[in-house]
C-alpha positions as CSV (number, residue, x, y, z in Angstrom):
1,M,0.0,-0.1,0.0
2,P,1.3,3.4,-1.1
3,Y,2.2,5.2,2.5
4,Q,3.7,8.8,1.4
5,I,0.7,10.6,2.1
6,L,-0.6,8.5,5.2
7,T,2.9,9.3,6.7
8,L,2.7,13.0,6.4
9,L,-0.7,13.2,7.7
10,I,0.4,11.0,10.4
11,F,3.3,12.6,11.4
12,T,2.5,16.5,11.1
13,F,-0.6,15.1,13.7
14,G,1.6,13.1,15.9
15,T,3.5,16.1,16.2
16,A,0.7,18.8,17.1
17,V,-0.1,16.1,19.9
18,I,3.4,15.7,21.6
19,G,4.3,19.1,21.4
20,L,1.6,19.6,23.9
21,F,4.0,18.0,25.9
22,I,7.1,18.5,25.7
23,P,9.1,21.2,27.9
24,I,8.6,25.1,27.5
25,R,12.0,24.9,26.8
26,Y,12.5,22.5,24.0
27,G,9.0,23.8,22.0
28,N,10.6,25.8,19.7
29,R,13.3,23.3,18.7
30,F,10.6,20.3,18.6
31,A,8.3,22.5,16.5
32,S,10.9,23.6,14.2
33,I,12.7,19.9,13.7
34,S,9.5,18.5,13.2
35,S,8.2,21.2,10.5
36,L,11.4,21.0,8.7
37,L,11.4,16.9,8.6
38,V,8.2,17.4,6.7
39,F,9.5,19.6,4.6
40,F,12.2,17.6,3.5
41,Y,9.9,14.4,3.1
42,S,7.9,16.4,0.8
43,L,10.7,17.6,-1.1
44,Y,12.0,14.4,-1.9
45,L,8.5,13.4,-3.0
46,F,8.9,16.4,-5.3
47,I,11.7,15.3,-6.8
48,T,10.9,12.1,-7.5
49,F,6.8,12.3,-8.4
50,P,6.0,10.6,-11.4
51,I,4.3,13.0,-13.5
52,S,1.3,12.1,-15.0
53,A,-2.6,13.5,-15.0
54,D,-3.9,10.7,-12.8
55,P,-3.6,11.3,-8.8
56,Q,-0.4,9.5,-7.5
57,Y,0.3,7.7,-3.8
58,V,-3.3,6.9,-3.4
59,V,-4.8,4.9,-0.5
60,D,-8.5,4.0,-0.6
61,C,-10.0,2.8,2.3
62,S,-13.7,2.2,3.9
63,W,-14.6,4.3,6.4
64,I,-18.2,4.3,7.1
65,Q,-19.4,1.7,4.5
66,S,-22.9,1.8,5.2
67,L,-22.9,5.9,3.8
68,G,-20.0,5.0,0.8
69,I,-17.7,7.3,2.6
70,H,-13.9,6.4,2.2
71,F,-10.2,7.3,3.4
72,K,-9.1,8.0,0.1
73,V,-6.4,10.0,-0.7
74,G,-4.3,10.9,-3.5
75,M,-1.9,13.7,-5.2
76,D,-1.4,15.1,-8.6
77,G,0.3,17.9,-10.1
78,I,-2.0,20.4,-8.5
79,S,-1.9,19.0,-5.5
80,M,2.1,18.4,-5.1
81,L,2.8,21.6,-5.8
82,L,0.2,22.7,-3.0
83,V,2.0,20.3,-0.4
84,M,5.2,21.6,-1.3
85,L,4.2,25.4,-0.4
86,T,2.4,24.2,2.8
87,T,5.4,22.3,4.3
88,F,7.9,25.0,2.7
89,L,5.9,27.8,4.9
90,T,4.7,26.3,7.4
91,P,8.9,25.5,9.6
92,L,9.4,29.2,8.4
93,I,6.3,30.2,9.9
94,I,7.3,28.6,13.0
95,F,11.1,30.1,12.7
96,S,9.3,33.5,13.1
97,I,8.0,33.1,16.2
98,R,9.2,35.3,19.0
99,K,10.5,33.5,21.9
100,S,8.6,35.3,24.0
101,E,5.3,34.5,22.5
102,P,2.9,33.4,26.0
103,R,1.4,30.0,25.8
104,P,4.2,28.7,23.4
105,R,3.6,24.7,23.4
106,A,-0.6,25.3,22.8
107,F,0.9,27.7,19.8
108,Y,3.3,25.6,18.2
109,S,0.7,22.7,18.0
110,L,-1.6,24.8,16.8
111,L,0.5,25.4,14.1
112,L,1.6,21.6,13.3
113,F,-2.2,20.8,13.5
114,M,-3.2,23.5,11.1
115,E,-0.4,22.0,8.7
116,M,-2.0,18.4,8.8
117,A,-5.4,19.6,8.0
118,L,-4.0,22.0,5.0
119,I,-2.5,18.5,3.8
120,G,-5.6,17.0,4.1
121,V,-7.5,19.2,2.2
122,F,-5.1,19.3,-0.4
123,V,-5.1,15.7,-0.9
124,S,-8.5,14.5,0.0
125,M,-10.3,12.5,-3.2
126,D,-14.0,12.1,-1.4
127,G,-15.9,14.6,-0.5
128,F,-17.1,13.8,3.1
129,L,-13.5,13.4,4.0
130,F,-12.4,16.7,2.1
131,Y,-14.9,18.8,4.0
132,I,-13.6,17.3,7.8
133,F,-10.4,18.7,6.9
134,W,-11.6,22.1,5.9
135,E,-13.4,22.4,8.7
136,I,-10.5,21.1,10.8
137,A,-8.0,23.5,9.5
138,L,-10.6,26.3,10.8
139,I,-10.1,25.3,14.4
140,P,-6.3,26.0,14.9
141,I,-6.7,29.5,12.9
142,Y,-9.6,30.3,15.4
143,F,-7.9,30.0,18.3
144,I,-4.8,31.5,17.2
145,C,-6.7,34.4,16.2
146,L,-8.7,34.3,19.3
147,L,-5.9,33.8,22.1
148,W,-3.1,36.0,20.4
149,G,-4.9,38.3,18.5
150,G,-4.8,41.8,19.1
151,K,-7.2,44.3,21.6
152,D,-10.5,43.6,18.9
153,R,-9.6,40.1,18.6
154,V,-13.1,38.6,19.8
155,R,-15.2,40.9,17.6
156,I,-13.0,40.4,14.3
157,T,-12.7,36.5,15.5
158,L,-16.4,35.9,15.4
159,K,-16.9,37.7,12.4
160,F,-14.4,35.5,10.5
161,F,-15.7,32.2,12.2
162,I,-19.2,33.1,11.1
163,Y,-18.3,34.0,7.4
164,T,-16.5,30.5,7.1
165,I,-18.7,27.9,8.9
166,T,-21.6,29.9,7.4
167,G,-19.8,29.1,3.5
168,S,-19.0,25.9,4.9
169,L,-22.6,24.8,5.8
170,F,-23.4,25.9,2.0
171,M,-20.9,23.8,1.1
172,L,-22.0,20.6,2.7
173,V,-25.4,21.4,1.4
174,A,-24.2,21.0,-2.2
175,L,-22.1,17.7,-1.2
176,I,-24.8,15.9,0.4
177,Y,-27.4,17.0,-2.7
178,L,-24.6,15.4,-5.0
179,Y,-24.2,12.6,-2.6
180,L,-28.0,11.6,-3.3
181,H,-27.3,12.0,-7.0
182,T,-24.6,9.3,-7.6
183,S,-25.8,5.6,-8.9
184,G,-25.8,2.8,-6.9
185,Q,-24.7,2.5,-3.6
186,H,-24.6,5.9,-2.8
187,S,-20.8,7.5,-2.4
188,F,-19.0,10.4,-1.7
189,D,-15.8,9.2,-3.8
190,I,-14.7,12.0,-6.2
191,Q,-15.1,10.8,-9.2
192,E,-18.7,9.7,-8.4
193,L,-19.8,13.0,-7.5
194,Y,-18.0,14.2,-10.8
195,A,-20.5,12.1,-12.6
196,A,-23.4,13.3,-10.5
197,G,-22.6,16.6,-10.9
198,R,-22.1,16.6,-14.8
199,S,-25.3,14.6,-14.6
200,L,-27.3,17.4,-13.1
201,S,-29.4,19.9,-15.3
202,G,-28.3,23.1,-15.9
203,H,-30.9,24.6,-13.1
204,Q,-29.4,22.4,-10.8
205,Q,-25.9,23.0,-11.5
206,C,-26.3,26.5,-11.4
207,I,-28.1,26.5,-7.9
208,L,-24.9,23.9,-6.5
209,F,-22.4,26.3,-8.1
210,W,-23.2,29.2,-6.0
211,F,-23.5,27.1,-2.8
212,F,-19.7,26.2,-3.6
213,F,-19.3,29.3,-4.6
214,L,-20.0,30.8,-1.4
215,A,-17.8,28.2,0.5
216,F,-15.0,29.2,-1.7
217,G,-15.1,32.4,-2.4
218,I,-15.3,33.5,1.4
219,K,-12.1,31.3,1.8
220,M,-10.0,33.8,-0.9
221,P,-11.4,35.9,-0.3
222,I,-13.3,37.2,-3.4
223,F,-15.0,40.7,-3.6
224,P,-17.6,41.3,-2.0
225,L,-17.0,38.4,0.1
226,H,-13.8,40.0,1.6
227,T,-14.6,42.1,4.5
228,W,-13.6,39.7,7.3
229,Q,-10.5,39.5,5.8
230,P,-8.4,42.9,6.2
231,D,-9.6,43.5,9.9
232,T,-8.9,39.7,10.5
233,Y,-5.3,39.9,9.1
234,T,-4.4,43.1,10.9
235,D,-5.3,42.1,14.2
236,A,-4.2,38.4,14.2
237,P,-1.0,37.6,15.5
238,T,1.8,38.0,12.7
239,Q,2.1,33.8,12.5
240,G,-1.8,33.3,12.3
241,T,-2.0,36.0,9.4
242,M,0.9,34.3,7.3
243,M,-0.8,30.9,7.6
244,L,-3.9,32.0,6.5
245,S,-2.6,34.6,3.7
246,G,0.3,32.4,2.5
247,I,-1.3,28.8,2.6
248,M,-5.2,28.9,3.9
249,L,-6.9,31.2,1.0
250,K,-5.0,28.6,-1.4
251,M,-7.7,26.2,-0.2
252,G,-10.6,28.4,-1.8
253,I,-8.9,28.6,-4.9
254,Y,-7.9,24.5,-5.0
255,G,-11.5,23.6,-4.3
256,V,-12.6,25.7,-7.5
257,I,-9.9,23.8,-9.7
258,R,-10.5,20.2,-7.8
259,W,-14.1,20.3,-7.0
260,M,-15.8,23.1,-9.1
261,I,-14.4,22.8,-12.4
262,P,-15.2,19.1,-13.1
263,M,-18.5,18.7,-11.1
264,L,-20.4,21.7,-12.6
265,P,-19.5,22.1,-16.3
266,L,-23.3,23.7,-17.0
267,G,-23.1,25.8,-14.6
268,I,-19.7,27.5,-15.1
269,A,-20.7,28.0,-18.5
270,Q,-23.8,30.0,-17.4
271,N,-22.1,31.9,-14.2
272,A,-18.6,32.2,-15.1
273,N,-18.9,35.6,-16.5
274,Y,-20.2,36.5,-13.2
275,V,-17.3,35.4,-10.9
276,L,-15.0,36.9,-13.6
277,W,-16.7,40.7,-13.5
278,L,-16.6,40.2,-9.6
279,S,-13.1,39.2,-9.7
280,V,-11.6,42.2,-11.8
281,A,-13.7,44.4,-9.6
282,G,-11.9,43.3,-6.7
283,V,-8.4,43.3,-8.5
284,I,-9.1,47.2,-9.0
285,Y,-11.3,47.9,-5.9
286,A,-8.7,46.6,-3.4
287,G,-5.5,47.8,-5.1
288,I,-7.1,51.4,-5.1
289,I,-7.9,51.0,-1.7
290,A,-4.3,49.5,-0.6
291,F,-3.5,52.6,-1.9
292,T,-5.1,55.1,0.6
293,Q,-3.4,52.5,3.9
294,K,-0.9,54.0,6.3
295,D,-0.9,50.4,7.7
296,M,1.4,48.6,6.5
297,K,0.1,45.3,7.6
298,R,-3.4,46.5,6.4
299,L,-2.2,47.6,2.8
300,I,-0.6,43.8,2.2
301,A,-4.1,42.5,3.9
302,Y,-5.8,44.6,0.4
303,S,-2.7,44.1,-1.7
304,S,-3.5,40.1,-1.1
305,I,-7.6,40.6,-2.1
306,S,-6.3,42.0,-5.4
307,H,-3.8,39.1,-6.3
308,V,-6.3,36.7,-5.3
309,G,-8.8,38.6,-7.8
310,L,-6.5,37.9,-10.5
311,I,-5.9,34.8,-9.8
312,A,-10.1,33.7,-9.4
313,A,-10.8,35.4,-12.8
314,G,-7.6,34.0,-14.4
315,I,-9.4,30.5,-13.2
316,F,-12.5,30.9,-14.3
317,A,-11.4,32.3,-18.0
318,F,-11.2,28.5,-18.1
319,N,-8.4,27.9,-20.8
320,A,-4.6,26.4,-19.9
321,Q,-3.1,29.9,-19.9
322,G,-5.6,30.8,-17.1
323,L,-5.3,27.4,-14.8
324,Q,-1.6,27.4,-15.3
325,G,-1.3,30.9,-13.9
326,G,-3.4,30.1,-11.2
327,V,-1.6,27.0,-9.8
328,I,1.8,29.3,-10.2
329,Q,0.6,32.3,-8.9
330,M,-0.6,30.5,-5.8
331,L,3.2,29.5,-5.1
332,S,4.0,32.9,-5.8
333,H,1.8,35.0,-3.6
334,G,2.1,32.6,-0.9
335,V,5.8,32.8,-0.7
336,N,5.9,36.7,-1.4
337,V,3.2,37.5,1.1
338,V,4.7,35.9,3.8
339,G,7.8,37.3,3.4
340,L,6.3,40.9,3.5
341,F,4.2,40.1,6.7
342,F,7.4,38.9,8.7
343,I,9.3,42.3,7.4
344,V,5.9,44.3,8.5
345,D,6.6,42.1,11.5
346,I,10.4,43.0,11.9
347,I,9.8,47.1,11.6
348,Q,7.5,46.7,14.3
349,S,9.0,44.8,17.0
350,R,11.9,47.4,16.3
351,T,10.2,50.7,16.4
352,G,6.7,50.2,17.7
353,T,4.5,51.2,15.0
354,R,3.3,49.7,11.2
355,D,2.5,53.5,10.3
356,I,4.0,54.3,7.3
357,A,4.6,57.9,7.8
358,S,6.2,57.7,10.7
359,L,9.0,55.2,9.4
360,G,12.0,56.3,7.1
361,G,15.4,55.7,6.2
362,I,15.7,52.1,7.5
363,R,18.1,51.7,4.4
364,L,20.8,53.6,6.1
365,K,20.3,51.5,9.2
366,A,19.5,47.7,8.1
367,P,20.8,47.7,4.3
368,F,20.9,43.9,4.3
369,L,16.7,44.2,5.2
370,A,16.1,46.8,2.7
371,T,18.0,44.5,0.2
372,V,15.5,41.6,1.3
373,F,12.5,43.6,1.0
374,A,12.9,45.2,-2.0
375,I,13.2,41.8,-3.9
376,I,10.6,40.2,-2.4
377,M,8.6,43.5,-3.1
378,L,9.8,43.6,-6.5
379,G,8.1,39.8,-6.8
380,A,5.0,40.9,-5.4
381,V,4.5,43.8,-8.2
382,A,5.6,40.7,-10.9
383,L,9.3,42.2,-12.5
384,P,10.3,40.2,-15.1
385,L,12.4,37.2,-13.5
386,T,10.8,37.7,-10.3
387,D,8.6,34.5,-8.8
388,G,5.5,36.9,-9.8
389,F,5.8,37.5,-12.8
390,P,4.9,33.8,-14.6
391,G,2.2,33.9,-13.0
392,E,0.7,36.9,-14.0
393,F,1.6,36.6,-17.4
394,L,0.0,33.3,-17.5
395,L,-3.2,34.9,-16.0
396,I,-3.7,37.8,-18.2
397,S,-2.7,35.7,-21.3
398,G,-6.1,33.9,-20.0
399,I,-8.2,36.3,-19.5
400,F,-7.2,38.2,-22.7
401,Q,-8.1,34.9,-24.7
402,L,-11.4,35.3,-23.2
403,H,-11.9,39.1,-23.2
404,N,-9.7,41.7,-24.0
405,I,-11.4,44.5,-22.4
406,M,-11.2,42.8,-19.2
407,G,-7.7,41.2,-19.6
408,A,-6.7,44.8,-20.1
409,V,-8.3,45.6,-16.8
410,A,-7.4,42.9,-14.7
411,G,-3.8,43.6,-16.2
412,L,-3.6,47.3,-14.4
413,T,-3.1,45.1,-11.4
414,I,0.5,45.1,-12.3
415,I,0.4,49.0,-12.6
416,I,-1.8,50.0,-9.3
417,G,0.6,47.3,-7.4
418,A,3.5,48.2,-8.6
419,V,2.7,52.3,-7.5
420,Y,1.5,51.2,-3.8
421,M,4.3,48.6,-2.8
422,L,7.0,51.0,-4.4
423,R,5.5,54.1,-2.5
424,M,5.4,52.2,0.6
425,Y,8.5,51.1,-0.2
426,Q,10.3,54.3,-0.9
427,R,8.4,56.1,2.5
428,T,10.0,53.2,4.8
429,M,13.3,52.3,3.6
430,L,14.3,55.4,2.3
431,N,14.3,59.3,3.3
432,E,16.1,60.2,6.5
433,P,15.5,58.2,9.6
434,S,13.0,59.5,12.0
435,L,12.4,59.6,15.3
436,E,11.4,55.9,15.9
437,T,13.6,54.4,13.3
438,D,17.1,56.4,14.4
439,K,18.5,53.3,16.7
440,F,17.3,50.3,13.9
441,T,18.9,47.6,13.6
442,D,20.1,44.8,10.7
443,L,18.2,41.4,10.3
444,T,19.1,39.1,13.1
445,A,20.7,35.3,12.5
446,G,17.1,33.9,13.3
447,E,15.2,36.6,11.1
448,K,17.9,35.9,8.2
449,A,16.8,32.2,8.2
450,V,13.4,33.0,7.5
451,L,13.8,35.3,4.8
452,I,16.4,34.0,3.1
453,P,15.0,31.0,1.4
454,I,12.0,33.3,0.6
455,V,14.3,35.0,-1.6
456,L,16.1,32.0,-2.9
457,M,12.0,31.4,-3.5
458,V,11.2,34.4,-5.4
459,I,14.4,34.0,-7.6
460,L,13.9,30.3,-8.5
461,I,10.2,30.5,-9.6
462,G,11.3,33.7,-11.7
463,V,13.9,32.1,-13.4
464,Y,12.9,28.8,-13.7
465,P,9.3,28.6,-13.5
466,D,9.4,25.4,-15.6
467,M,10.3,23.6,-12.5
468,F,7.1,23.7,-10.9
469,T,4.8,23.9,-14.2
470,K,5.8,21.0,-15.8
471,V,4.3,19.2,-12.9
472,S,0.9,20.4,-12.8
473,E,0.9,20.7,-16.5
474,L,-0.7,17.3,-17.4
475,A,-2.9,17.2,-14.4
476,I,-4.6,21.1,-16.0
477,T,-4.6,19.7,-19.3
478,K,-7.2,16.5,-18.4
479,L,-9.0,19.0,-16.3
480,I,-9.4,21.3,-19.3
481,S,-10.1,18.5,-21.5
482,G,-13.1,17.5,-19.2
483,I,-14.9,20.4,-19.2
C-alpha cells in the first residue's frame, strides 16, 4: 500500500499532539525540527514525483461503509505543488515566532495541527473527507486569532468564524445533494461526485455552483465576500496572518479547481462571467484601497485581495493559460505575502509602529533588510525574473483569450500594485531616519533564516518556472479536456 501521504498526515498530527507535552524550553526546537522533517520528506516526494495526469500515492480505505464514505487520498501535480507550498512555509512561520510568545506549546501545536489539516484538504479524494479536513483547518486558526490576536480579537475572530462556517455549511449541503444523486450505492468518492454533478440539469448545477462558490469565495476571499479579511489579517498575530494569507486562502482557489470545474460544467458555463467581473472589480477596488492605507499590514492585506482576484479571474477564464497561471501564482503569492508580513513584523518589533508615515531611512540602518525587502516587493509587483511574473503573465494572457477588455482591466493590477508597493518601500526604507527608526538594527541570524529561503524562492520561481509548471501541466490539461 502507498504510504507517502499517510506518512505526512500521521507525522504532522503526531507532532502536534506530542508538542503539547514537550517542556517549554524545547518547544521551539521540537516544532522547528518536526516541520523541517515534513518539508524534507515532501521535497523528496516532489523530486521523485511521477508526473502524470492521474493521482499518485492513492490510498483508498473504507471508512463508514454504510454511507459510502472512504478515507481516500492522492496527489496529482496540482496537489503536489500545494503540499510543497504548505510544508515549505510552515517551518519558516515557526522560525519567525519570538521566544516571548505566551503559551508557546499550544501555539506551536496549533500551527502543526493546521499544517496537517491543510495537507489533508489538498490530498482528499472523498467529498466527506475533504469537508472534514476543511473544517478541521478552521479550528487552529480560530484559536490562534482568538488567543493571540490584538485588542479587538474577539469581535474580529467571531466575524471571521461566522463568515467561514456559513460558507462551509453551504458546501456541505451541496455535497450531500450530489451524494444523493450518485448512482447505485451512494458514495462521496470524487469521481462519483463528478459524474453526479455532470448528470444534473443546468438549473440544478447553477444552484450548486453558487453554494460551492460561497464557501470557496469566502475562503479566498473574493470581492464582495472579503470584508472579514482586512480586519482579521491586521488583528491576528503575525504567524496567524502568514498561515491565513500564505496557505489557507489557497484552500478556496484549490476547491474551485478540484471540485467545481470538473463537477459543474453547465453551472460554470452559465455563471463564470459573473465571477470574472466580480474578480476583476476586486482587483481594482482592493488595489485602490491598498494605495490609501497608512498601516503596512493592512496595505498588504488589501494587496492580497487584489492578487487573489486576478487568480480567480484567470481560473474562471477556463483555459490552460489561466489555470496554469492560477496554480503557479498560488505558489508565488504564498511566498511573497509571508515574506512581506514577516518584514512588517520585524519593523514593528523594532519601532513599535506599522504607520508608514512614521517610518523612514531604514535602508541606512539596515541595508540587508532593505535589500531583502526590495527583492520580495519586486516579486509581489511581478517584475520579470521574479516569482510573480510567470503567474501574472499567464493569468492575464488567459483572461485576454476570453475577453480583451477584461484582460486589459485585469492587467491594471500590475500598475496599481507597483504604485502602492514602491510608495510603501520609498517611505519606509528611503528618506532620512525618523525618530522611530533612528536606532533600527539589521536582521538577526534567526530573521535571515526565514527571509533568505523566501528570497531564493522568489528568484527560483522567476528564473526557472518550468520546474513547477511541468509538475501540474498534465493534470491541468486533463482538467481542461474534461470541461
